[in-house]
Every structure is written in C-alpha cells, then in structure tokens.
Steps between C-alpha positions, in 0.01 A plus 500: 500500500788740565587523131162652414552876506263769373620495139492122465147497637407792274621302199260223600205730575521710183402216261186439707393862465602509134278196442214691664578791268490261204154388611388862524639571152330190363171631638550851363587372153211252492726196495355378830126571493292529818265220391795259514580579865247270664595189305874566533477562875294184544765311304767641730313442827336165421777324304837674475537616861395162648759339271766737632399426859518124449840526333642716781332348807476125437822340621634831636709426809418841651127419529501140615392559862172636634655729763695732267204512259266614778751763611537638145126511432432643847745783437343565159162541667620702798712752310218581258251544784743733679537708183124528447432589865779758516394681182136500616610688812717745303255570212299773683817712510436584133125537545390153393183379676282192475307525176761734354784254444640432847441124494610464137813702571591272789448182297686633195798609710501189717474236226820488297554356153595167651497288184594598151741780587661315792543169315736622225705696753538202733579271207771731365653599834496153654519235226485215749169317494457535875428872526223501240340200667496690831350801317201289400444384859521864615231594248261249657475733797476807276209345309314430823566856619376636165163325516440541875666819628516676162158434351354486851613858554282600203196277549496441874701213645195276542436525123856442378506235221780302665416193287648685202841450662471141376586593143701300248849617609422448870355153442809416293729614781308289753507192277871547429575530871294187568713312248811621684371420850394148402810417294293449186701774327764236426254323268439798271670404171768722351300545181226662710751735664633595156149571373412711803827690463423584137146618582610683813763697312217675313306604811691800628581679169137477390369625834746792513400603146135496609583709809663759274197502272269545800704793628480658153120465517468666839767768455257771391203403716414811698707785640781400735450596865849607596450428868434135406780499243749620761389311810443159337862455378623636834304234688519207255864542401669662801305448825338157455830345379642580845268235649613248238867580556455474877346156458787390274759639741366393838317173435697173505381384157683342208714696256251425222211645700703810591560560129130459421392738778743768377386476138134502602552809712641686201201435273254766378124472539340205320312588180242249623400757766312691229285198420436439869385859545266479199347166595457548874375854545830681536602837357657396168658839413700488823625149420599614150701789637676287762596239240634755252689708758664205677587321175674808357694576819593133551713511186755677720413385851470124443874447427589732789283317755614156386868600504468659844300208638744237376794695641318539830422131553837392366704751694 
C-alpha cells in the first residue's frame, strides 16, 4: 500500500472518469440513446455483475469464513447509516427542511457510489482477487442500509421496501459465500470460472458508460442551488470520509477490508440516489444537485482521500 501515492492513484482514477465522460458524449451525440438504458442496465445488473461477483468471490480465500464477512457487511451498513444521520442533522444549516429536500439531501450525501465507480478503482489499485471479494461483502451491508435507512428516511421506516435488498447481485453474493462456507466452491469447473470472467469483464465498463450518460441527462435539470452544491461535496467528500478513515485506522480488521473502507469513503454520491428520490417521494432536484456536485469535485478529491487514507493506515 505504501507505493500508492497521489499521482499513481490519480492515474487509476482518471480512466474511470474519462469513461464516464465517454458515456456522456455518447449520449450527447445520440450514439447511446435513452431508450437503450433500461435494457443495458438490466443486462449489467442481472447477468454481467453477477458473473463478476461469482468470478471474484467463489474460491476467494479472503471470504471463506463467516466472521470476517459479517464484520465487512456490518461496517458497510453502519458507515452509511452514520453518514445519512449526520447529514440529516446538518442539513438545516443551509435552510433545508422536511418536504424541501432535507431527507433527500441526507440520503444522497450518506449513500456513496459503492459499486460501479468503486469496483474499477479497487481492481486497478489492488489487483489481488482478495480485495475485490471483500468489497462485495462490504456492499451487502450498504445494500441493506440503502433499502432500510435510506429509503426508510424518505418513506417512513415502517414502509421501507427492505425486500428489494434481495436483488440479483446480493443473491449472487450470498450464494457465492455459501459455496465458500460449505467447500462446494472446489467443485466449480474451470470452464465456468473462465465464462464468468469473460462476462464479468463487461460489467463495469458498461455500467460506467451508463452512469456518464445519466449524468449528461440530468446536468441541465433545474437551476443549481449553490448552498447544496457547496455543502454536499464538503460533507460527502471531506467530512464523512473521516468516519471511514477512522474505522480503517482504529479497527482491527484485515488489510483488504481497510483498503475497501478507504476507497468507499472517497466515493461521490451514488447516481442511484436520483432514482430513489423519484420513486419514494423524495425531492429529486436536490438529489440531482448532490450527485452532480459530488461527482465533479470527486475527480480531484477521490485520489487525495485514497492516498491519504492508505498512508494513514500503513504508516
């Protein structure tokens, strides 16, 4: 980890953002049409991403025991809940009230882009299979936090659609872990691993292109509220990461999990927050502004936070 300085991390992060930019350009030029988004995202979520998960989790020595998996998923849940709760408390400082974007602001700041931006960064920074496998177990907790604490903040916690946490990627993670815990992973033939690897290699580039296209769609939706545009990056990219870095520094967890926590803490707001706001009674314009502001600022802050975090836990 000590060899990863700011510029080496920047060289890894830039292609991710350039791929987003390519998706935005494809949308603007009509190469990637909006009507294709639903089918392509379903392809990514229902087939390509599960293939990637199987290829990286099944047989992964870092996720063979129940204890470390529960710790990783528990931290994923807890850190997101802390972020949502903290931003809910802070939001009134810029005049946000219930019904005027306070709850949406807290969810959008608290729920990071835990998947398709984090995956290529983890893969490039830590080529070993172990770290990406731990990332997927961490996201189990994030998914549960999304559909309970996140959506519950918008709908009322008694109405949160927690069953939606059992989506295709989550079910694939659980099945893959079951194979590991039972020893059945040893019976998965190599030809299957090779097939899953080929399919999984398509998952992240396609999803990042679609994220870029989505950002291009929402870029001009409504006037930017500068108080949201300033406070959301401050919270999502500077203050909330302190909780992630503290967890990585103080908790006696594995090196792989420390890496995952640091990368997750450096992530911008998830584009998915916009869909959550639209579907569950949130204030969609606020979610749009948080996503745009944090994504733009993260181009600079993400390498800084990761470099600082890795130096901190390694020093």
